C-alpha positions as CSV (number, residue, x, y, z in Angstrom):
1,M,0.0,0.0,0.0
2,F,2.9,2.4,0.8
3,T,4.8,2.2,-2.4
4,D,1.6,2.2,-4.6
5,L,0.9,5.7,-3.4
6,I,4.2,7.2,-4.4
7,R,4.7,7.6,-8.1
8,R,8.0,9.4,-7.6
9,P,10.1,9.6,-4.5
10,L,9.1,13.1,-3.3
11,I,6.6,14.2,-0.6
12,V,5.8,17.8,0.2
13,A,5.8,18.1,4.0
14,P,2.6,19.1,5.8
15,M,3.4,22.6,7.1
16,G,0.8,23.7,9.7
17,G,-0.3,27.3,10.3
18,G,-0.6,28.3,6.7
19,P,2.2,27.3,4.3
20,S,0.5,24.1,3.1
21,T,-2.2,25.6,0.8
22,T,-4.4,23.8,-1.7
23,A,-2.4,25.5,-4.5
24,L,0.9,24.2,-3.2
25,I,-0.4,20.6,-2.8
26,A,-2.0,20.7,-6.3
27,A,1.2,22.1,-7.9
28,A,3.4,19.5,-6.2
29,T,1.1,16.6,-7.1
30,S,0.9,17.8,-10.7
31,A,4.7,17.6,-10.8
32,G,4.8,14.0,-9.6
33,A,5.1,14.5,-5.8
34,T,2.7,13.6,-3.0
35,G,1.3,16.6,-1.2
36,F,-0.1,16.7,2.4
37,V,-2.9,18.6,4.0
38,A,-1.7,19.9,7.4
39,A,-4.6,19.3,9.7
40,A,-2.9,20.9,12.7
41,Y,-4.3,24.1,14.3
42,Q,-7.7,23.8,12.6
43,S,-11.0,22.2,13.3
44,A,-12.1,18.9,11.8
45,G,-14.5,20.9,9.7
46,A,-11.8,23.2,8.3
47,M,-9.6,20.1,7.6
48,R,-12.4,18.5,5.6
49,E,-12.9,21.7,3.6
50,Q,-9.3,21.7,2.6
51,I,-9.4,18.0,1.8
52,E,-12.3,18.6,-0.6
53,A,-10.6,21.6,-2.1
54,V,-7.5,19.4,-2.8
55,R,-9.7,16.7,-4.3
56,A,-11.2,19.3,-6.6
57,A,-7.8,20.5,-7.7
58,T,-6.0,17.2,-8.4
59,A,-6.8,13.6,-9.1
60,E,-3.5,12.4,-7.7
61,A,-3.0,10.7,-4.3
62,F,-2.4,13.0,-1.3
63,G,-2.3,12.7,2.4
64,V,-3.4,14.4,5.6
65,N,-1.1,14.9,8.6
66,V,-2.6,14.9,12.2
67,F,-0.9,15.9,15.5
68,V,-1.3,13.3,18.2
69,P,-2.4,15.2,21.4
70,G,-0.2,14.9,24.5
71,S,-1.0,15.6,28.1
72,P,-1.4,19.0,29.9
73,A,1.9,20.6,31.0
74,A,3.4,18.7,33.8
75,D,4.9,21.8,35.4
76,G,2.1,24.4,35.5
77,P,4.0,26.9,37.7
78,A,6.9,26.8,35.2
79,V,4.6,27.6,32.3
80,R,2.9,30.4,34.2
81,G,6.2,31.9,35.2
82,Y,7.6,31.8,31.7
83,L,4.5,33.5,30.3
84,A,4.7,36.2,33.0
85,G,8.2,36.9,31.7
86,L,6.7,37.6,28.2
87,A,4.7,40.6,29.2
88,A,7.3,43.0,27.7
89,D,7.3,41.2,24.4
90,A,3.5,41.3,24.3
91,E,3.4,45.0,25.1
92,A,6.1,45.8,22.5
93,A,4.1,43.9,19.9
94,G,0.9,45.7,20.8
95,A,-0.9,42.5,21.8
96,A,-2.0,40.6,24.9
97,L,-1.0,37.0,25.6
98,G,-3.8,34.5,24.9
99,P,-5.0,32.0,27.5
100,P,-2.5,29.2,28.1
101,R,-5.1,26.5,27.5
102,W,-4.6,22.9,26.7
103,D,-6.6,21.4,23.9
104,D,-6.4,18.2,21.8
105,D,-6.6,19.9,18.4
106,D,-10.1,18.5,17.7
107,W,-8.5,15.0,17.7
108,E,-11.5,12.7,18.0
109,A,-13.5,14.6,15.4
110,K,-10.6,14.5,13.0
111,I,-10.1,10.8,13.4
112,A,-13.8,10.1,13.1
113,D,-14.0,12.2,9.9
114,L,-10.9,10.5,8.3
115,I,-12.4,7.0,9.1
116,A,-15.8,8.0,7.7
117,R,-14.4,9.7,4.6
118,P,-10.9,8.2,4.0
119,V,-8.0,9.8,2.2
120,P,-5.1,7.9,0.6
121,V,-2.7,8.5,3.4
122,V,-3.0,9.6,7.0
123,S,0.2,10.5,8.8
124,F,0.8,11.3,12.5
125,T,3.2,13.5,14.3
126,F,4.0,13.9,18.0
127,G,3.3,10.3,18.7
128,C,1.7,7.0,17.6
129,P,-2.1,6.5,17.8
130,D,-3.6,3.4,19.4
131,R,-3.6,0.2,17.3
132,E,-7.4,0.5,17.2
133,I,-7.3,3.8,15.4
134,M,-4.7,2.7,13.0
135,T,-6.6,-0.5,12.2
136,A,-9.8,1.5,11.6
137,L,-8.0,3.9,9.2
138,R,-6.4,1.0,7.3
139,A,-9.8,-0.8,7.1
140,A,-11.3,2.4,5.7
141,G,-8.6,2.3,2.9
142,S,-5.9,4.7,4.2
143,S,-2.2,4.0,4.4
144,V,-1.0,5.0,7.9
145,W,2.4,6.6,8.4
146,V,4.1,7.8,11.6
147,T,6.8,10.4,12.1
148,V,9.7,9.1,14.2
149,T,13.0,10.5,15.4
150,S,14.6,7.4,16.8
151,V,14.9,3.6,16.3
152,A,12.8,3.1,19.5
153,E,10.0,5.3,18.1
154,A,10.2,3.4,14.8
155,R,9.8,0.1,16.5
156,A,6.8,1.3,18.6
157,A,5.1,2.6,15.4
158,G,5.7,-0.7,13.7
159,A,4.3,-2.6,16.6
160,A,1.2,-0.5,16.5
161,G,0.6,-1.3,12.8
162,A,2.1,1.6,10.8
163,D,2.5,1.0,7.1
164,G,5.4,3.4,6.8
165,L,7.7,5.7,8.8
166,C,8.8,9.3,8.3
167,A,12.3,9.5,9.7
168,Q,12.8,13.1,10.8
169,G,16.4,14.0,11.1
170,A,18.0,16.7,13.2
171,E,18.2,19.1,10.2
172,A,14.4,19.3,9.8
173,G,12.6,22.6,10.2
174,A,9.5,23.3,12.5
175,H,8.4,21.0,15.3
176,R,10.4,17.9,16.2
177,G,8.2,14.9,15.8
178,T,9.3,13.3,19.0
179,F,6.7,11.2,20.9
180,G,7.6,13.0,24.1
181,N,8.3,16.6,25.2
182,D,10.9,16.0,27.8
183,D,14.5,17.3,27.9
184,E,15.6,14.5,25.6
185,A,13.3,16.0,22.9
186,L,15.4,19.2,22.9
187,R,18.5,17.3,21.8
188,P,18.9,17.4,18.0
189,G,19.3,13.7,17.6
190,A,20.7,11.9,14.6
191,G,21.1,13.5,11.2
192,V,18.6,12.2,8.6
193,L,21.0,9.9,6.7
194,D,22.2,8.2,9.8
195,L,18.7,8.0,11.2
196,V,17.4,6.4,8.0
197,A,20.2,3.8,8.0
198,A,19.6,3.0,11.7
199,I,15.9,2.6,11.3
200,R,16.3,0.4,8.2
201,G,18.6,-1.8,10.3
202,G,15.9,-2.2,12.9
203,T,12.6,-2.5,10.9
204,S,11.4,-3.8,7.6
205,L,8.9,-0.9,7.1
206,P,9.5,1.6,4.3
207,V,11.0,4.9,5.4
208,V,10.6,8.4,4.2
209,A,13.6,10.7,4.9
210,A,12.9,14.2,6.2
211,G,15.3,16.9,7.2
212,G,17.5,19.5,5.3
213,I,16.9,17.9,1.9
214,M,16.9,20.9,-0.6
215,D,18.2,19.5,-3.9
216,A,18.4,16.4,-6.1
217,T,21.8,15.6,-4.6
218,G,20.2,15.3,-1.1
219,V,17.4,13.2,-2.6
220,R,19.9,10.8,-4.1
221,A,21.8,10.6,-0.8
222,A,18.7,9.7,1.1
223,L,17.6,7.1,-1.3
224,A,21.1,5.6,-1.2
225,A,20.8,5.4,2.6
226,G,17.8,3.2,2.3
227,A,14.8,5.7,2.1
228,S,11.9,4.8,-0.1
229,A,11.1,8.5,-0.6
230,V,12.1,11.9,0.8
231,Q,9.9,14.6,2.4
232,C,10.8,18.3,1.8
233,G,9.2,21.3,3.4
234,T,11.6,24.2,3.7
235,A,12.4,23.9,0.0
236,F,8.8,25.0,-0.8
237,L,8.4,27.8,1.8
238,R,9.3,30.6,-0.5
239,C,7.2,29.4,-3.5
240,P,4.4,31.6,-4.7
241,E,1.9,28.9,-3.8
242,S,3.1,28.7,-0.2
243,G,0.9,30.3,2.4
244,A,3.9,31.3,4.6
245,H,3.7,34.9,5.7
246,P,5.6,37.3,3.4
247,V,7.7,38.4,6.4
248,H,8.7,34.7,6.9
249,K,9.5,34.2,3.3
250,A,11.7,37.3,3.2
251,A,13.5,36.3,6.4
252,L,14.6,33.1,4.7
253,A,16.7,35.1,2.2
254,D,17.6,37.9,4.6
255,G,21.4,38.0,5.4
256,R,20.6,39.0,8.9
257,F,19.4,35.5,9.7
258,T,22.3,33.1,9.4
259,A,21.4,30.0,11.4
260,T,18.6,27.9,12.8
261,A,18.2,26.4,16.3
262,L,15.8,24.3,18.3
263,T,13.6,26.2,20.7
264,R,10.6,25.9,22.9
265,A,10.2,29.7,23.1
266,F,7.2,30.0,20.8
267,S,5.2,26.9,21.4
268,G,6.4,25.0,24.4
269,R,7.6,22.1,22.2
270,P,11.0,21.8,20.4
271,A,11.0,23.3,16.9
272,R,13.7,24.4,14.6
273,G,13.5,28.0,13.3
274,L,15.7,31.0,12.3
275,V,17.6,32.4,15.2
276,N,15.9,35.7,16.0
277,A,15.6,38.0,19.0
278,F,12.7,36.2,20.6
279,L,14.4,32.8,20.3
280,L,17.6,34.2,21.8
281,A,15.9,36.0,24.7
282,H,13.8,32.9,25.8
283,R,16.1,29.9,25.7
284,D,14.7,28.9,29.1
285,A,11.2,28.1,27.8
286,P,9.7,25.1,29.6
287,A,7.8,22.2,28.2
288,G,4.1,23.2,27.8
289,Y,2.5,22.4,24.5
290,P,0.0,23.6,23.3
291,E,-0.4,25.9,26.3
292,I,2.5,28.2,25.4
293,N,1.7,27.9,21.7
294,N,-1.9,29.2,22.4
295,A,-0.6,31.9,24.7
296,T,1.9,33.4,22.3
297,R,-0.3,33.2,19.2
298,P,-1.6,36.8,19.4
299,V,2.0,38.1,19.9
300,R,3.2,36.2,16.8
301,A,0.2,37.4,14.8
302,A,0.7,41.0,15.8
303,A,4.4,40.8,15.0
304,A,3.6,39.4,11.5
305,A,1.1,42.2,10.9
306,A,3.7,44.8,11.9
307,G,6.4,43.1,9.7
308,N,8.5,42.3,12.8
309,A,10.4,39.1,12.1
310,D,12.1,39.1,15.5
311,R,8.9,38.1,17.3
312,M,7.7,35.5,14.8
313,S,8.3,31.8,14.7
314,L,10.3,31.6,11.6
315,W,10.3,27.8,11.2
316,A,13.0,26.5,8.8
317,G,15.3,23.6,8.3
318,Q,19.1,23.8,8.2
319,G,19.2,24.2,4.4
320,F,16.9,27.2,4.4
321,R,19.2,29.5,2.3
322,A,18.7,27.2,-0.7
323,A,14.9,27.9,-0.7
324,T,13.9,29.8,-3.8
325,Q,10.9,31.8,-5.1
326,R,10.4,29.4,-8.1
327,P,6.9,27.9,-8.6
328,A,6.3,24.7,-6.6
329,G,6.1,22.6,-9.7
330,E,9.6,23.7,-10.8
331,V,11.0,23.0,-7.3
332,A,9.5,19.6,-7.3
333,E,10.8,18.8,-10.8
334,S,14.3,19.9,-9.7
335,L,14.3,17.7,-6.7
336,L,13.1,14.8,-8.8
337,S,15.8,15.3,-11.5
338,L,17.7,12.2,-10.4
């Protein structure tokens, strides 16, 4: 089921919060890639609307990525103390912090919808669903993939019934797909090529390589390491079809931003983004997802509206400087020029 869904070895990563538009998915699939709807940060109803829009735009196979909900923050006082320290940032941005509420990202409704009206692929990030959920999705006709960052996570996903694994290396932009949110999750972990090789040595499941792959040379290296396909996100961020904010797109090419780093500052979960003033000022951010993410959302939105890149979460992988403004179809074709 896994290999039947991939005509060519390229997957456009699901990028939550706006970048993964219907136009981007349609352009990528037209060029021979497999696009993904990013279901994170929206209701089940909004997810379904995008699914139907993608179906209307392309006859090719595509997927939907869902975040697995975790538990409320284990250290509530630490989260509250951290947010109290963001008052100056909020005031400077002309915004107020939002409520630090926990939510499950409409988990049950999304799963019920995907079982009732299946899509070709359902992938999961931040954990592995129960075997019952994966069995129900497979029975409905979906291939089920799980994002993993270690051999242990890969084995757990395989034991739960996953059809395939997305091996997310240390180079990858945006949120780390670790199952947990402890201090271990803040460590970068293995690079994508080493991770793919290690997982291939410990499981027979097909593996998608994700992390810092920006050109055909990177694609070839990942396939040579044992990957069945590669997943690219940052390579598409500056494309005209991408829904990334214009300030975010500009920052990727701005010489002022020279590096990426892992941080919990914006969301309470480790994520890789461009090193900006907010990231540098709040290296002590505790674990608290989605509480911190919900609380900082108004500040990030106000910063974006004001064109202030220093208070935005500028998610990007380590190869961000190679991202171009070319149309998504051209980017996909260049990655596939093996």
